[in-house]
KOLNUMI-903244 format. One line per field, with one value per atom (N, C-alpha, C): residue in three letters; atom name; x, y, z; residue number from 1. Coordinates in steps of 0.05 Angstrom, whole numbers, always signed. Atoms other than C-alpha are relative to their C-alpha. Example, Ala and Ser with C-alpha at 12.3 -4.5 7.8 and 13.67 -1.06 7.14 Angstrom:
<atoms>
residu <- [Ala, Ala, Ala, Ser, Ser, Ser]
atome <- [N, CA, C, N, CA, C]
east <- [+18, +246, +18, -16, +273, -15]
north <- [-24, -90, +24, -24, -21, +22]
up <- [+0, +156, +0, -1, +143, +14]
num <- [1, 1, 1, 2, 2, 2]
</atoms>
This chain:
<atoms>
residu <- [Unk, Unk, Unk, Unk, Unk, Unk, Unk, Unk, Unk, Unk, Unk, Unk, Unk, Unk, Unk, Unk, Unk, Unk, Unk, Unk, Unk, Unk, Unk, Unk, Unk, Unk, Unk, Unk, Unk, Unk, Unk, Unk, Unk, Unk, Unk, Unk, Unk, Unk, Unk, Unk, Unk, Unk, Unk, Unk, Unk, Unk, Unk, Unk, Unk, Unk, Unk, Unk, Unk, Unk, Unk, Unk, Unk, Unk, Unk, Unk, Unk, Unk, Unk, Unk, Unk, Unk, Unk, Unk, Unk, Unk, Unk, Unk, Unk, Unk, Unk, Unk, Unk, Unk, Unk, Unk, Unk, Unk, Unk, Unk, Unk, Unk, Unk, Unk, Unk, Unk, Unk, Unk, Unk, Unk, Unk, Unk, Unk, Unk, Unk, Unk, Unk, Unk, Unk, Unk, Unk, Unk, Unk, Unk, Unk, Unk, Unk, Unk, Unk, Unk, Unk, Unk, Unk, Unk, Unk, Unk, Unk, Unk, Unk, Unk, Unk, Unk, Unk, Unk, Unk, Unk, Unk, Unk, Unk, Unk, Unk, Unk, Unk, Unk, Unk, Unk, Unk, Unk, Unk, Unk, Unk, Unk, Unk, Unk, Unk, Unk, Unk, Unk, Unk, Unk, Unk, Unk, Unk, Unk, Unk, Unk, Unk, Unk, Unk, Unk, Unk, Unk, Unk, Unk, Unk, Unk, Unk, Unk, Unk, Unk, Unk, Unk, Unk, Unk, Unk, Unk, Unk, Unk, Unk, Unk, Unk, Unk, Unk, Unk, Unk]
atome <- [N, CA, C, N, CA, C, N, CA, C, N, CA, C, N, CA, C, N, CA, C, N, CA, C, N, CA, C, N, CA, C, N, CA, C, N, CA, C, N, CA, C, N, CA, C, N, CA, C, N, CA, C, N, CA, C, N, CA, C, N, CA, C, N, CA, C, N, CA, C, N, CA, C, N, CA, C, N, CA, C, N, CA, C, N, CA, C, N, CA, C, N, CA, C, N, CA, C, N, CA, C, N, CA, C, N, CA, C, N, CA, C, N, CA, C, N, CA, C, N, CA, C, N, CA, C, N, CA, C, N, CA, C, N, CA, C, N, CA, C, N, CA, C, N, CA, C, N, CA, C, N, CA, C, N, CA, C, N, CA, C, N, CA, C, N, CA, C, N, CA, C, N, CA, C, N, CA, C, N, CA, C, N, CA, C, N, CA, C, N, CA, C, N, CA, C, N, CA, C, N, CA, C, N, CA, C, N, CA, C, N, CA, C, N, CA, C, N, CA, C]
east <- [-21, +1859, +25, -25, +1925, +22, -24, +1988, -7, +2, +1993, -14, +15, +1941, -10, +10, +1920, -23, +24, +1854, +1, +1, +1849, -27, +25, +1782, +3, -2, +1781, -26, +24, +1734, -16, +13, +1718, -17, +13, +1701, -13, +10, +1686, +14, -14, +1733, +16, -15, +1766, +24, -24, +1838, +13, -13, +1872, +27, -28, +1947, +7, -7, +1971, -19, +17, +1937, -23, +24, +1866, -12, +14, +1827, -30, +29, +1756, -12, +13, +1712, -29, +29, +1643, -14, +16, +1587, +6, -9, +1616, +28, -27, +1684, +22, -20, +1718, +13, -14, +1771, -6, +6, +1748, +21, -23, +1806, +16, -17, +1863, +6, -5, +1870, +23, -22, +1930, -5, +3, +1922, -26, +25, +1848, -10, +13, +1809, -29, +29, +1734, -15, +15, +1684, -16, +16, +1651, -19, +17, +1618, -24, +22, +1573, +2, -2, +1598, +17, -18, +1647, -15, +12, +1633, +12, -13, +1676, -7, +8, +1637, +4, -3, +1653, +27, -26, +1722, -2, -2, +1740, +15, -13, +1756, +8, -8, +1770, -22, +22, +1702, -7, +6, +1696, +17, -18, +1753, -14, +14, +1725, -28, +27, +1658, +0, -2, +1681, +19, -17, +1706, +6, -9, +1743, -19, +18, +1696, +12]
north <- [+2, +1934, -9, +10, +1900, +20, -16, +1941, +29, -28, +2007, +3, -2, +2000, +28, -27, +2064, -3, +1, +2078, +24, -21, +2118, -3, +0, +2137, +16, -14, +2155, +17, -17, +2215, -3, +3, +2200, -26, +26, +2125, -9, +9, +2119, -25, +24, +2059, +6, -2, +2046, -19, +16, +2023, +0, +2, +1998, -11, +10, +1991, -13, +15, +1940, -24, +23, +1880, +8, -4, +1880, -27, +24, +1828, +4, +0, +1812, -16, +13, +1795, -5, +5, +1764, +16, -15, +1791, -6, +7, +1756, +10, -10, +1789, -20, +20, +1726, +7, -6, +1737, -23, +20, +1701, -2, +0, +1721, +26, -24, +1770, +7, -9, +1811, +20, -19, +1850, +17, -20, +1913, -3, +3, +1903, +26, -23, +1951, -7, +5, +1955, +18, -14, +1976, +23, -23, +2044, +9, -9, +2050, -18, +19, +1989, -17, +14, +1962, -26, +23, +1909, -27, +27, +1836, -17, +14, +1817, +13, -14, +1856, -19, -28, +1876, +12, -10, +1882, +14, -15, +1930, -17, +14, +1897, +19, -20, +1962, +6, -4, +1962, +30, -29, +2037, +14, -13, +2052, +3, -6, +2084, +9, -9, +2096, +28, -26, +2156, +18, -17, +2208, +26, -26, +2271, +21, -21, +2331, +27]
up <- [+20, +2286, +14, -11, +2297, -6, +5, +2306, -8, +9, +2269, -26, +24, +2215, -4, +7, +2179, -20, +18, +2143, -18, +21, +2078, -15, +15, +2046, -25, +26, +1972, -3, +2, +1967, -26, +26, +1894, -2, +2, +1897, +26, -26, +1971, +10, -9, +1975, +25, -25, +2041, -1, +1, +2041, +28, -26, +2104, -4, +2, +2108, +26, -25, +2158, +3, -5, +2189, +18, -17, +2217, +6, -8, +2254, -6, +5, +2231, +23, -23, +2290, -4, +2, +2296, +22, -19, +2339, +29, -28, +2401, +6, -5, +2392, -7, +8, +2366, -27, +25, +2313, -20, +20, +2250, -22, +18, +2205, +3, +0, +2198, -29, +27, +2135, +0, +3, +2110, -24, +21, +2069, -16, +15, +2051, -11, +12, +2007, -3, +0, +2015, -20, +20, +1962, +12, -8, +1968, -22, +23, +1899, -4, +4, +1902, -26, +26, +1835, +1, -2, +1860, -1, +1, +1844, +23, -22, +1905, +27, -25, +1959, +24, -7, +2011, -10, +8, +1978, -27, +25, +1922, -21, +23, +1855, -22, +20, +1818, -21, +19, +1783, -4, +2, +1797, -21, +19, +1750, -27, +25, +1687, +4, -6, +1720, +12, -14, +1760, -16, +17, +1711, +13, -10, +1728, -12, +10, +1723, +3]
num <- [1, 1, 1, 2, 2, 2, 3, 3, 3, 4, 4, 4, 5, 5, 5, 6, 6, 6, 7, 7, 7, 8, 8, 8, 9, 9, 9, 10, 10, 10, 11, 11, 11, 12, 12, 12, 13, 13, 13, 14, 14, 14, 15, 15, 15, 16, 16, 16, 17, 17, 17, 18, 18, 18, 19, 19, 19, 20, 20, 20, 21, 21, 21, 22, 22, 22, 23, 23, 23, 24, 24, 24, 25, 25, 25, 26, 26, 26, 27, 27, 27, 28, 28, 28, 29, 29, 29, 30, 30, 30, 31, 31, 31, 32, 32, 32, 33, 33, 33, 34, 34, 34, 35, 35, 35, 36, 36, 36, 37, 37, 37, 38, 38, 38, 39, 39, 39, 40, 40, 40, 41, 41, 41, 42, 42, 42, 43, 43, 43, 44, 44, 44, 45, 45, 45, 46, 46, 46, 47, 47, 47, 48, 48, 48, 49, 49, 49, 50, 50, 50, 51, 51, 51, 52, 52, 52, 53, 53, 53, 54, 54, 54, 55, 55, 55, 56, 56, 56, 57, 57, 57, 58, 58, 58, 59, 59, 59, 60, 60, 60, 61, 61, 61, 62, 62, 62, 63, 63, 63]
</atoms>
């Protein structure tokens, strides 16, 4: 991760939100892109995997 990025995991949806910039690297360690404030899918419903598109909203009801 670049700088002071922080990771937050939503216990209900499983989504992973990162604040700050992160470097995406390939298997050889080369940076392929840099992302800022990405949110990754944890529910499996996103149509934009691996990123969260909010599809979990309405599916995960308060119990």
